[in-house]
N, CA, C and O atoms as a CHARMM CRD file, in Angstrom:
* protein
*
  336
    1    1 UNK  N    -90.53700  58.89900   3.20300 PROA 1      0.00000
    2    1 UNK  CA   -91.35600  58.88300   4.37500 PROA 1      0.00000
    3    1 UNK  C    -90.72700  57.96100   5.42300 PROA 1      0.00000
    4    1 UNK  O    -90.20100  56.89900   5.09100 PROA 1      0.00000
    5    2 UNK  N    -90.78500  58.36700   6.65900 PROA 2      0.00000
    6    2 UNK  CA   -90.19500  57.63000   7.76900 PROA 2      0.00000
    7    2 UNK  C    -90.95000  56.32500   8.03900 PROA 2      0.00000
    8    2 UNK  O    -92.17500  56.27200   7.92300 PROA 2      0.00000
    9    3 UNK  N    -90.20600  55.27400   8.40200 PROA 3      0.00000
   10    3 UNK  CA   -90.85000  54.01200   8.76200 PROA 3      0.00000
   11    3 UNK  C    -91.68400  54.19900  10.02600 PROA 3      0.00000
   12    3 UNK  O    -91.29500  54.94000  10.92800 PROA 3      0.00000
   13    4 UNK  N    -92.81700  53.53100  10.08500 PROA 4      0.00000
   14    4 UNK  CA   -93.71000  53.64600  11.23400 PROA 4      0.00000
   15    4 UNK  C    -93.18900  52.78400  12.38400 PROA 4      0.00000
   16    4 UNK  O    -92.37200  51.89100  12.16000 PROA 4      0.00000
   17    5 UNK  N    -93.64900  53.03900  13.61200 PROA 5      0.00000
   18    5 UNK  CA   -93.24800  52.19800  14.74000 PROA 5      0.00000
   19    5 UNK  C    -93.57800  50.72200  14.51300 PROA 5      0.00000
   20    5 UNK  O    -92.79800  49.85200  14.90100 PROA 5      0.00000
   21    6 UNK  N    -94.72000  50.42800  13.89300 PROA 6      0.00000
   22    6 UNK  CA   -95.07800  49.03100  13.61100 PROA 6      0.00000
   23    6 UNK  C    -94.11600  48.39500  12.61000 PROA 6      0.00000
   24    6 UNK  O    -93.71100  47.24400  12.78000 PROA 6      0.00000
   25    7 UNK  N    -93.75200  49.13700  11.57500 PROA 7      0.00000
   26    7 UNK  CA   -92.80000  48.62400  10.59100 PROA 7      0.00000
   27    7 UNK  C    -91.44200  48.36400  11.23100 PROA 7      0.00000
   28    7 UNK  O    -90.80400  47.34700  10.96300 PROA 7      0.00000
   29    8 UNK  N    -91.00700  49.29200  12.08000 PROA 8      0.00000
   30    8 UNK  CA   -89.71600  49.12200  12.76100 PROA 8      0.00000
   31    8 UNK  C    -89.72600  47.89800  13.66700 PROA 8      0.00000
   32    8 UNK  O    -88.73300  47.17500  13.75200 PROA 8      0.00000
   33    9 UNK  N    -90.83700  47.66900  14.33800 PROA 9      0.00000
   34    9 UNK  CA   -90.92700  46.50100  15.21500 PROA 9      0.00000
   35    9 UNK  C    -90.89900  45.20300  14.40200 PROA 9      0.00000
   36    9 UNK  O    -90.30000  44.21600  14.82900 PROA 9      0.00000
   37   10 UNK  N    -91.54900  45.20200  13.23100 PROA 10     0.00000
   38   10 UNK  CA   -91.50800  44.02200  12.35700 PROA 10     0.00000
   39   10 UNK  C    -90.09400  43.75200  11.86100 PROA 10     0.00000
   40   10 UNK  O    -89.65900  42.60300  11.80500 PROA 10     0.00000
   41   11 UNK  N    -89.37700  44.81900  11.50000 PROA 11     0.00000
   42   11 UNK  CA   -88.02100  44.68100  10.96600 PROA 11     0.00000
   43   11 UNK  C    -87.05300  44.20700  12.04000 PROA 11     0.00000
   44   11 UNK  O    -86.28400  43.27100  11.81700 PROA 11     0.00000
   45   12 UNK  N    -87.08600  44.85000  13.20500 PROA 12     0.00000
   46   12 UNK  CA   -86.07700  44.59300  14.23400 PROA 12     0.00000
   47   12 UNK  C    -86.48600  43.53900  15.25500 PROA 12     0.00000
   48   12 UNK  O    -85.63100  42.91100  15.88000 PROA 12     0.00000
   49   13 UNK  N    -87.79400  43.34400  15.42500 PROA 13     0.00000
   50   13 UNK  CA   -88.25800  42.45200  16.48300 PROA 13     0.00000
   51   13 UNK  C    -88.17200  43.11300  17.84500 PROA 13     0.00000
   52   13 UNK  O    -88.31000  42.45100  18.87300 PROA 13     0.00000
   53   14 UNK  N    -87.94300  44.41700  17.85400 PROA 14     0.00000
   54   14 UNK  CA   -87.80900  45.18400  19.09700 PROA 14     0.00000
   55   14 UNK  C    -88.84900  46.29300  19.10500 PROA 14     0.00000
   56   14 UNK  O    -89.19000  46.84300  18.05700 PROA 14     0.00000
   57   15 UNK  N    -89.35500  46.62100  20.29700 PROA 15     0.00000
   58   15 UNK  CA   -90.34500  47.69300  20.38900 PROA 15     0.00000
   59   15 UNK  C    -89.76600  48.98200  20.96300 PROA 15     0.00000
   60   15 UNK  O    -90.31500  50.05900  20.73000 PROA 15     0.00000
   61   16 UNK  N    -88.68000  48.89200  21.69900 PROA 16     0.00000
   62   16 UNK  CA   -88.07700  50.07800  22.31600 PROA 16     0.00000
   63   16 UNK  C    -87.10500  50.74000  21.33000 PROA 16     0.00000
   64   16 UNK  O    -86.28600  50.06000  20.71100 PROA 16     0.00000
   65   17 UNK  N    -87.19900  52.07300  21.18700 PROA 17     0.00000
   66   17 UNK  CA   -86.34100  52.77100  20.22200 PROA 17     0.00000
   67   17 UNK  C    -84.83500  52.53400  20.41300 PROA 17     0.00000
   68   17 UNK  O    -84.11600  52.35500  19.43000 PROA 17     0.00000
   69   18 UNK  N    -84.35700  52.53100  21.64400 PROA 18     0.00000
   70   18 UNK  CA   -82.92600  52.30600  21.87700 PROA 18     0.00000
   71   18 UNK  C    -82.52300  50.90200  21.44000 PROA 18     0.00000
   72   18 UNK  O    -81.43800  50.70600  20.89300 PROA 18     0.00000
   73   19 UNK  N    -83.39000  49.93500  21.68000 PROA 19     0.00000
   74   19 UNK  CA   -83.10700  48.55400  21.26500 PROA 19     0.00000
   75   19 UNK  C    -83.11300  48.44400  19.73700 PROA 19     0.00000
   76   19 UNK  O    -82.31600  47.70000  19.16500 PROA 19     0.00000
   77   20 UNK  N    -84.00600  49.18100  19.08100 PROA 20     0.00000
   78   20 UNK  CA   -84.02800  49.19600  17.61700 PROA 20     0.00000
   79   20 UNK  C    -82.73000  49.77700  17.07100 PROA 20     0.00000
   80   20 UNK  O    -82.16100  49.24800  16.11500 PROA 20     0.00000
   81   21 UNK  N    -82.26600  50.85900  17.67400 PROA 21     0.00000
   82   21 UNK  CA   -81.01900  51.48300  17.23500 PROA 21     0.00000
   83   21 UNK  C    -79.84200  50.51700  17.40800 PROA 21     0.00000
   84   21 UNK  O    -78.97800  50.42900  16.53600 PROA 21     0.00000
   85   22 UNK  N    -79.80800  49.79300  18.53500 PROA 22     0.00000
   86   22 UNK  CA   -78.74000  48.79000  18.74900 PROA 22     0.00000
   87   22 UNK  C    -78.81300  47.68400  17.70100 PROA 22     0.00000
   88   22 UNK  O    -77.78300  47.20700  17.22500 PROA 22     0.00000
   89   23 UNK  N    -80.02300  47.28100  17.34400 PROA 23     0.00000
   90   23 UNK  CA   -80.21000  46.24000  16.34000 PROA 23     0.00000
   91   23 UNK  C    -79.60000  46.67200  15.00400 PROA 23     0.00000
   92   23 UNK  O    -78.89500  45.89400  14.36300 PROA 23     0.00000
   93   24 UNK  N    -79.86900  47.90000  14.58900 PROA 24     0.00000
   94   24 UNK  CA   -79.30300  48.39200  13.33300 PROA 24     0.00000
   95   24 UNK  C    -77.78000  48.44800  13.40800 PROA 24     0.00000
   96   24 UNK  O    -77.10700  48.12800  12.42800 PROA 24     0.00000
   97   25 UNK  N    -77.23300  48.84100  14.53400 PROA 25     0.00000
   98   25 UNK  CA   -75.77400  48.90000  14.70700 PROA 25     0.00000
   99   25 UNK  C    -75.18300  47.49200  14.62700 PROA 25     0.00000
  100   25 UNK  O    -74.15800  47.28700  13.97800 PROA 25     0.00000
  101   26 UNK  N    -75.82200  46.52700  15.27900 PROA 26     0.00000
  102   26 UNK  CA   -75.32900  45.15200  15.28900 PROA 26     0.00000
  103   26 UNK  C    -75.42400  44.49000  13.91800 PROA 26     0.00000
  104   26 UNK  O    -74.47500  43.84300  13.47500 PROA 26     0.00000
  105   27 UNK  N    -76.55100  44.64500  13.25100 PROA 27     0.00000
  106   27 UNK  CA   -76.79100  43.92800  12.00300 PROA 27     0.00000
  107   27 UNK  C    -76.33100  44.64800  10.74200 PROA 27     0.00000
  108   27 UNK  O    -76.04100  44.00600   9.73300 PROA 27     0.00000
  109   28 UNK  N    -76.26300  45.97800  10.79100 PROA 28     0.00000
  110   28 UNK  CA   -75.89100  46.72800   9.59400 PROA 28     0.00000
  111   28 UNK  C    -74.70600  47.65700   9.80500 PROA 28     0.00000
  112   28 UNK  O    -74.25500  48.29900   8.85600 PROA 28     0.00000
  113   29 UNK  N    -74.19000  47.74500  11.02700 PROA 29     0.00000
  114   29 UNK  CA   -73.03000  48.58500  11.29600 PROA 29     0.00000
  115   29 UNK  C    -73.31900  50.06600  11.19000 PROA 29     0.00000
  116   29 UNK  O    -72.39400  50.86500  11.04800 PROA 29     0.00000
  117   30 UNK  N    -74.57800  50.44900  11.25600 PROA 30     0.00000
  118   30 UNK  CA   -74.97100  51.84500  11.12100 PROA 30     0.00000
  119   30 UNK  C    -75.52700  52.36700  12.43800 PROA 30     0.00000
  120   30 UNK  O    -76.40500  51.75100  13.04200 PROA 30     0.00000
  121   31 UNK  N    -75.01200  53.49400  12.87000 PROA 31     0.00000
  122   31 UNK  CA   -75.57900  54.16100  14.04100 PROA 31     0.00000
  123   31 UNK  C    -76.69200  55.06500  13.54200 PROA 31     0.00000
  124   31 UNK  O    -76.44300  56.05900  12.86000 PROA 31     0.00000
  125   32 UNK  N    -77.90700  54.71600  13.88300 PROA 32     0.00000
  126   32 UNK  CA   -79.06400  55.45600  13.39600 PROA 32     0.00000
  127   32 UNK  C    -79.70100  56.18000  14.57600 PROA 32     0.00000
  128   32 UNK  O    -79.97200  55.56100  15.60500 PROA 32     0.00000
  129   33 UNK  N    -79.94200  57.47800  14.44300 PROA 33     0.00000
  130   33 UNK  CA   -80.55100  58.21800  15.55100 PROA 33     0.00000
  131   33 UNK  C    -81.97000  57.74100  15.81300 PROA 33     0.00000
  132   33 UNK  O    -82.63500  57.19900  14.93000 PROA 33     0.00000
  133   34 UNK  N    -82.41900  57.95100  17.04200 PROA 34     0.00000
  134   34 UNK  CA   -83.78000  57.54500  17.38500 PROA 34     0.00000
  135   34 UNK  C    -84.42200  58.57500  18.30400 PROA 34     0.00000
  136   34 UNK  O    -83.74200  59.36000  18.96500 PROA 34     0.00000
  137   35 UNK  N    -85.73200  58.55100  18.32500 PROA 35     0.00000
  138   35 UNK  CA   -86.49400  59.37800  19.24800 PROA 35     0.00000
  139   35 UNK  C    -87.54300  58.48100  19.89900 PROA 35     0.00000
  140   35 UNK  O    -87.43600  57.25700  19.82600 PROA 35     0.00000
  141   36 UNK  N    -88.53900  59.06100  20.52500 PROA 36     0.00000
  142   36 UNK  CA   -89.51300  58.24200  21.25000 PROA 36     0.00000
  143   36 UNK  C    -90.37200  57.37200  20.33400 PROA 36     0.00000
  144   36 UNK  O    -90.98200  56.40900  20.79900 PROA 36     0.00000
  145   37 UNK  N    -90.42800  57.69400  19.04500 PROA 37     0.00000
  146   37 UNK  CA   -91.21100  56.90500  18.09400 PROA 37     0.00000
  147   37 UNK  C    -90.42800  55.73700  17.51100 PROA 37     0.00000
  148   37 UNK  O    -91.02000  54.82100  16.94000 PROA 37     0.00000
  149   38 UNK  N    -89.11800  55.75600  17.64700 PROA 38     0.00000
  150   38 UNK  CA   -88.28000  54.70600  17.08500 PROA 38     0.00000
  151   38 UNK  C    -87.09600  55.29600  16.36700 PROA 38     0.00000
  152   38 UNK  O    -86.82200  56.49100  16.47100 PROA 38     0.00000
  153   39 UNK  N    -86.38300  54.43900  15.62400 PROA 39     0.00000
  154   39 UNK  CA   -85.24200  54.94000  14.87700 PROA 39     0.00000
  155   39 UNK  C    -85.74200  55.82100  13.73900 PROA 39     0.00000
  156   39 UNK  O    -86.84900  55.64100  13.23200 PROA 39     0.00000
  157   40 UNK  N    -84.91000  56.76900  13.35400 PROA 40     0.00000
  158   40 UNK  CA   -85.29000  57.72100  12.31600 PROA 40     0.00000
  159   40 UNK  C    -84.65000  57.25700  11.01700 PROA 40     0.00000
  160   40 UNK  O    -83.48100  57.53000  10.74400 PROA 40     0.00000
  161   41 UNK  N    -85.45200  56.54300  10.21700 PROA 41     0.00000
  162   41 UNK  CA   -84.97100  56.00500   8.94600 PROA 41     0.00000
  163   41 UNK  C    -86.14000  55.94900   7.97000 PROA 41     0.00000
  164   41 UNK  O    -87.27100  55.63600   8.34500 PROA 41     0.00000
  165   42 UNK  N    -85.84500  56.25500   6.72500 PROA 42     0.00000
  166   42 UNK  CA   -86.88300  56.19600   5.70100 PROA 42     0.00000
  167   42 UNK  C    -86.92700  54.79700   5.09500 PROA 42     0.00000
  168   42 UNK  O    -85.97900  54.02100   5.21600 PROA 42     0.00000
  169   43 UNK  N    -88.02900  54.49700   4.45100 PROA 43     0.00000
  170   43 UNK  CA   -88.15900  53.21300   3.76900 PROA 43     0.00000
  171   43 UNK  C    -87.11100  53.08700   2.67100 PROA 43     0.00000
  172   43 UNK  O    -86.56700  52.00500   2.45200 PROA 43     0.00000
  173   44 UNK  N    -86.82700  54.18500   1.98400 PROA 44     0.00000
  174   44 UNK  CA   -85.84100  54.17800   0.91300 PROA 44     0.00000
  175   44 UNK  C    -84.44200  53.87800   1.46200 PROA 44     0.00000
  176   44 UNK  O    -83.69200  53.11500   0.85200 PROA 44     0.00000
  177   45 UNK  N    -84.08700  54.46700   2.60000 PROA 45     0.00000
  178   45 UNK  CA   -82.77900  54.20200   3.21100 PROA 45     0.00000
  179   45 UNK  C    -82.69100  52.75600   3.67200 PROA 45     0.00000
  180   45 UNK  O    -81.65500  52.11200   3.51000 PROA 45     0.00000
  181   46 UNK  N    -83.77900  52.24000   4.24700 PROA 46     0.00000
  182   46 UNK  CA   -83.81200  50.84400   4.70200 PROA 46     0.00000
  183   46 UNK  C    -83.60900  49.89600   3.52100 PROA 46     0.00000
  184   46 UNK  O    -82.82600  48.95100   3.61300 PROA 46     0.00000
  185   47 UNK  N    -84.30700  50.14300   2.41600 PROA 47     0.00000
  186   47 UNK  CA   -84.16500  49.29400   1.23500 PROA 47     0.00000
  187   47 UNK  C    -82.74000  49.34100   0.68500 PROA 47     0.00000
  188   47 UNK  O    -82.21300  48.32300   0.23700 PROA 47     0.00000
  189   48 UNK  N    -82.12000  50.51300   0.71700 PROA 48     0.00000
  190   48 UNK  CA   -80.74100  50.64200   0.24600 PROA 48     0.00000
  191   48 UNK  C    -79.78600  49.87000   1.14800 PROA 48     0.00000
  192   48 UNK  O    -78.84300  49.25200   0.65500 PROA 48     0.00000
  193   49 UNK  N    -80.01400  49.89500   2.46000 PROA 49     0.00000
  194   49 UNK  CA   -79.16300  49.14900   3.39100 PROA 49     0.00000
  195   49 UNK  C    -79.27400  47.65100   3.13500 PROA 49     0.00000
  196   49 UNK  O    -78.26600  46.94400   3.13500 PROA 49     0.00000
  197   50 UNK  N    -80.47800  47.17200   2.91900 PROA 50     0.00000
  198   50 UNK  CA   -80.69400  45.74500   2.65400 PROA 50     0.00000
  199   50 UNK  C    -80.04200  45.35100   1.33500 PROA 50     0.00000
  200   50 UNK  O    -79.37000  44.32300   1.25500 PROA 50     0.00000
  201   51 UNK  N    -80.23700  46.16300   0.30500 PROA 51     0.00000
  202   51 UNK  CA   -79.64800  45.86600  -1.00400 PROA 51     0.00000
  203   51 UNK  C    -78.12900  45.82600  -0.92200 PROA 51     0.00000
  204   51 UNK  O    -77.49100  44.95700  -1.51600 PROA 51     0.00000
  205   52 UNK  N    -77.56000  46.76100  -0.19300 PROA 52     0.00000
  206   52 UNK  CA   -76.09800  46.80300  -0.05800 PROA 52     0.00000
  207   52 UNK  C    -75.58700  45.58200   0.69100 PROA 52     0.00000
  208   52 UNK  O    -74.58300  44.98700   0.29900 PROA 52     0.00000
  209   53 UNK  N    -76.27500  45.20200   1.77200 PROA 53     0.00000
  210   53 UNK  CA   -75.83200  44.04900   2.55900 PROA 53     0.00000
  211   53 UNK  C    -75.96900  42.75400   1.76100 PROA 53     0.00000
  212   53 UNK  O    -75.12300  41.86500   1.86400 PROA 53     0.00000
  213   54 UNK  N    -77.03000  42.64800   0.96800 PROA 54     0.00000
  214   54 UNK  CA   -77.26200  41.44500   0.17000 PROA 54     0.00000
  215   54 UNK  C    -76.35200  41.37700  -1.04900 PROA 54     0.00000
  216   54 UNK  O    -76.22800  40.33200  -1.68600 PROA 54     0.00000
  217   55 UNK  N    -75.72100  42.49600  -1.36500 PROA 55     0.00000
  218   55 UNK  CA   -74.81900  42.51800  -2.50700 PROA 55     0.00000
  219   55 UNK  C    -75.52800  42.65200  -3.83700 PROA 55     0.00000
  220   55 UNK  O    -74.93600  42.39300  -4.88400 PROA 55     0.00000
  221   56 UNK  N    -76.79200  43.05400  -3.81200 PROA 56     0.00000
  222   56 UNK  CA   -77.52900  43.19000  -5.07200 PROA 56     0.00000
  223   56 UNK  C    -77.21200  44.49500  -5.78500 PROA 56     0.00000
  224   56 UNK  O    -77.50300  44.63300  -6.97300 PROA 56     0.00000
  225   57 UNK  N    -76.62200  45.45300  -5.08300 PROA 57     0.00000
  226   57 UNK  CA   -76.16400  46.69600  -5.70500 PROA 57     0.00000
  227   57 UNK  C    -74.81100  47.04400  -5.12000 PROA 57     0.00000
  228   57 UNK  O    -74.48700  46.65600  -3.99700 PROA 57     0.00000
  229   58 UNK  N    -74.03700  47.76500  -5.87600 PROA 58     0.00000
  230   58 UNK  CA   -72.73800  48.22500  -5.39100 PROA 58     0.00000
  231   58 UNK  C    -72.94500  49.34600  -4.38300 PROA 58     0.00000
  232   58 UNK  O    -74.00900  49.96200  -4.33100 PROA 58     0.00000
  233   59 UNK  N    -71.92500  49.59900  -3.59100 PROA 59     0.00000
  234   59 UNK  CA   -72.01400  50.64400  -2.56700 PROA 59     0.00000
  235   59 UNK  C    -72.46900  51.97100  -3.14800 PROA 59     0.00000
  236   59 UNK  O    -73.38000  52.59700  -2.60700 PROA 59     0.00000
  237   60 UNK  N    -71.86000  52.40800  -4.22700 PROA 60     0.00000
  238   60 UNK  CA   -72.20900  53.68400  -4.83500 PROA 60     0.00000
  239   60 UNK  C    -73.64800  53.73300  -5.31800 PROA 60     0.00000
  240   60 UNK  O    -74.31200  54.76300  -5.20200 PROA 60     0.00000
  241   61 UNK  N    -74.13300  52.61600  -5.86200 PROA 61     0.00000
  242   61 UNK  CA   -75.51100  52.57200  -6.33900 PROA 61     0.00000
  243   61 UNK  C    -76.48800  52.67100  -5.17200 PROA 61     0.00000
  244   61 UNK  O    -77.50400  53.35700  -5.27500 PROA 61     0.00000
  245   62 UNK  N    -76.19300  51.99500  -4.06800 PROA 62     0.00000
  246   62 UNK  CA   -77.06800  52.06400  -2.90100 PROA 62     0.00000
  247   62 UNK  C    -77.09500  53.47100  -2.33900 PROA 62     0.00000
  248   62 UNK  O    -78.14000  53.94500  -1.89400 PROA 62     0.00000
  249   63 UNK  N    -75.96000  54.13800  -2.35700 PROA 63     0.00000
  250   63 UNK  CA   -75.90500  55.50000  -1.83500 PROA 63     0.00000
  251   63 UNK  C    -76.70500  56.45100  -2.70700 PROA 63     0.00000
  252   63 UNK  O    -77.29200  57.41200  -2.20900 PROA 63     0.00000
  253   64 UNK  N    -76.72900  56.18600  -4.00800 PROA 64     0.00000
  254   64 UNK  CA   -77.53500  57.02500  -4.88200 PROA 64     0.00000
  255   64 UNK  C    -79.01300  56.89800  -4.55000 PROA 64     0.00000
  256   64 UNK  O    -79.77200  57.84500  -4.75400 PROA 64     0.00000
  257   65 UNK  N    -79.43400  55.75000  -4.04400 PROA 65     0.00000
  258   65 UNK  CA   -80.83700  55.56600  -3.66500 PROA 65     0.00000
  259   65 UNK  C    -81.23100  56.47900  -2.51800 PROA 65     0.00000
  260   65 UNK  O    -82.35500  56.98100  -2.48100 PROA 65     0.00000
  261   66 UNK  N    -80.31200  56.70000  -1.57600 PROA 66     0.00000
  262   66 UNK  CA   -80.63300  57.53400  -0.42200 PROA 66     0.00000
  263   66 UNK  C    -80.13200  58.95900  -0.58700 PROA 66     0.00000
  264   66 UNK  O    -80.43400  59.81700   0.24200 PROA 66     0.00000
  265   67 UNK  N    -79.38600  59.22100  -1.62300 PROA 67     0.00000
  266   67 UNK  CA   -78.96700  60.58800  -1.92000 PROA 67     0.00000
  267   67 UNK  C    -77.82000  61.11700  -1.08800 PROA 67     0.00000
  268   67 UNK  O    -77.82300  62.28900  -0.71400 PROA 67     0.00000
  269   68 UNK  N    -76.84300  60.28600  -0.79100 PROA 68     0.00000
  270   68 UNK  CA   -75.69800  60.78600  -0.04900 PROA 68     0.00000
  271   68 UNK  C    -74.66300  59.72100   0.18700 PROA 68     0.00000
  272   68 UNK  O    -74.89300  58.54500  -0.09700 PROA 68     0.00000
  273   69 UNK  N    -73.53600  60.12200   0.70000 PROA 69     0.00000
  274   69 UNK  CA   -72.44200  59.20200   0.98700 PROA 69     0.00000
  275   69 UNK  C    -72.35200  59.02200   2.48500 PROA 69     0.00000
  276   69 UNK  O    -71.95300  59.94300   3.19800 PROA 69     0.00000
  277   70 UNK  N    -72.72200  57.83500   2.97900 PROA 70     0.00000
  278   70 UNK  CA   -72.71700  57.61100   4.42100 PROA 70     0.00000
  279   70 UNK  C    -71.30900  57.55400   4.98200 PROA 70     0.00000
  280   70 UNK  O    -71.11400  57.68200   6.19100 PROA 70     0.00000
  281   71 UNK  N    -70.31400  57.36000   4.10400 PROA 71     0.00000
  282   71 UNK  CA   -68.93300  57.29500   4.57000 PROA 71     0.00000
  283   71 UNK  C    -68.20800  58.63100   4.44200 PROA 71     0.00000
  284   71 UNK  O    -67.03400  58.73300   4.79800 PROA 71     0.00000
  285   72 UNK  N    -68.88800  59.64900   3.94300 PROA 72     0.00000
  286   72 UNK  CA   -68.25100  60.95700   3.74800 PROA 72     0.00000
  287   72 UNK  C    -67.93000  61.59200   5.09200 PROA 72     0.00000
  288   72 UNK  O    -68.70200  61.49800   6.04600 PROA 72     0.00000
  289   73 UNK  N    -66.80300  62.22400   5.14400 PROA 73     0.00000
  290   73 UNK  CA   -66.39100  62.91500   6.36600 PROA 73     0.00000
  291   73 UNK  C    -66.07800  64.36000   6.00900 PROA 73     0.00000
  292   73 UNK  O    -65.60300  64.63600   4.90800 PROA 73     0.00000
  293   74 UNK  N    -66.33600  65.27800   6.92000 PROA 74     0.00000
  294   74 UNK  CA   -66.04900  66.67800   6.61900 PROA 74     0.00000
  295   74 UNK  C    -64.54300  66.92800   6.54100 PROA 74     0.00000
  296   74 UNK  O    -63.75200  66.22300   7.16900 PROA 74     0.00000
  297   75 UNK  N    -64.16800  67.91800   5.77800 PROA 75     0.00000
  298   75 UNK  CA   -62.77300  68.31800   5.68800 PROA 75     0.00000
  299   75 UNK  C    -62.38300  69.01000   6.98100 PROA 75     0.00000
  300   75 UNK  O    -63.09800  69.88100   7.47500 PROA 75     0.00000
  301   76 UNK  N    -61.24900  68.61500   7.51900 PROA 76     0.00000
  302   76 UNK  CA   -60.77800  69.20100   8.77400 PROA 76     0.00000
  303   76 UNK  C    -59.57100  70.07100   8.46500 PROA 76     0.00000
  304   76 UNK  O    -58.64500  69.65000   7.77200 PROA 76     0.00000
  305   77 UNK  N    -59.59300  71.26800   8.97900 PROA 77     0.00000
  306   77 UNK  CA   -58.47100  72.19200   8.78900 PROA 77     0.00000
  307   77 UNK  C    -57.83800  72.45400  10.13600 PROA 77     0.00000
  308   77 UNK  O    -58.47500  73.01900  11.02600 PROA 77     0.00000
  309   78 UNK  N    -56.58300  72.04700  10.29600 PROA 78     0.00000
  310   78 UNK  CA   -55.87400  72.28900  11.53300 PROA 78     0.00000
  311   78 UNK  C    -55.32900  73.70200  11.53600 PROA 78     0.00000
  312   78 UNK  O    -54.64600  74.11000  10.59600 PROA 78     0.00000
  313   79 UNK  N    -55.62200  74.44000  12.57200 PROA 79     0.00000
  314   79 UNK  CA   -55.15800  75.81900  12.62800 PROA 79     0.00000
  315   79 UNK  C    -54.01000  75.99900  13.60300 PROA 79     0.00000
  316   79 UNK  O    -53.30000  77.00400  13.55400 PROA 79     0.00000
  317   80 UNK  N    -53.82500  75.02600  14.49400 PROA 80     0.00000
  318   80 UNK  CA   -52.77100  75.14300  15.50300 PROA 80     0.00000
  319   80 UNK  C    -52.36900  73.74000  15.91600 PROA 80     0.00000
  320   80 UNK  O    -53.22500  72.89200  16.17000 PROA 80     0.00000
  321   81 UNK  N    -51.08100  73.49600  15.98200 PROA 81     0.00000
  322   81 UNK  CA   -50.60100  72.17900  16.38500 PROA 81     0.00000
  323   81 UNK  C    -50.91100  71.95600  17.86900 PROA 81     0.00000
  324   81 UNK  O    -50.87900  72.88900  18.67100 PROA 81     0.00000
  325   82 UNK  N    -51.20600  70.72600  18.20900 PROA 82     0.00000
  326   82 UNK  CA   -51.48400  70.40000  19.60100 PROA 82     0.00000
  327   82 UNK  C    -50.25000  70.61900  20.47100 PROA 82     0.00000
  328   82 UNK  O    -49.13200  70.32700  20.04700 PROA 82     0.00000
  329   83 UNK  N    -50.44200  71.11900  21.65600 PROA 83     0.00000
  330   83 UNK  CA   -49.36500  71.30800  22.59000 PROA 83     0.00000
  331   83 UNK  C    -48.60200  72.60700  22.40000 PROA 83     0.00000
  332   83 UNK  O    -47.59500  72.81400  23.07600 PROA 83     0.00000
  333   84 UNK  N    -49.02200  73.46400  21.53600 PROA 84     0.00000
  334   84 UNK  CA   -48.32500  74.72900  21.30500 PROA 84     0.00000
  335   84 UNK  C    -49.09600  75.87900  21.91600 PROA 84     0.00000
  336   84 UNK  O    -48.66600  77.02900  21.82500 PROA 84     0.00000
């Protein structure tokens, strides 16, 4: 379930969604999308971010909590060399 606007304000100390998103980028290095209600993050993802930053779980274990690899990148297939 997504964190409520009140919960986000308690966590970040900010009430504006863009400011909340900047806070997460500054403190956790994560670019988190936001809408008019605030940043879009679940309580489970937030807990995993805190655990990872505190070092209480390894990176892989924290990712298992949120069900994905935040560092994963899609495979890129080059079909034509640049400048040709």
